[in-house]
C-alpha positions, 0 to 999 in steps of 0.5 A: 091940300090942293093942286098948284093950279087951284092954289093959284086961283085961290091965292094972289101971291103978287107982292107977297114977300119970301123970307126963306126957302127950305127943301127937304129931299127926304120928305119931298117938301118945299116950304116958303116962309112968306108974308102974304099980302092979305089985302090982295086976297078975295076974302080980305076984310079991311075992318078986321084983317091985317094987310100982311099975314105971316105963314108958309106955302108948303109944297108936298110930293115934290118931284122937282125943285130948282132955284138959282138964288143969287143971294139969300132970300130977304123979303124978296117980293114976288113979281110973277107966278106962272104955272108952266106945266100940268099933268093929272098928278103933278103941276110945275110952277115958276116963281120970280122975285125982285131979288132976281131969284127964280124958284121952280117947283113941281109938286103934287099939292100945296097948302097955305099955313098961317102962323 
């Protein structure tokens, strides 16, 4: 688990695809089903890595979640990811997709889980 700011330094999400978003208010968890552009990551090895990898971006200790989905997510390409606020314990991120969907999440930490 890492802070959102550290996650954004480690992973380049631009061009990755979001297939589904689930929020569980009981466990305070948001899960983004994602096809990550592996070729955009610093550790990409074109001789052995696929260009895209499927998995989940999982936010834990979520204190704020908002999305203004105008339609269901269906391979929506991530155009912009911006850290909009940060405190010692929580950080808030805004994700904008080409499907005109905006997701705002404030959470304690986040992690990538590949399938």
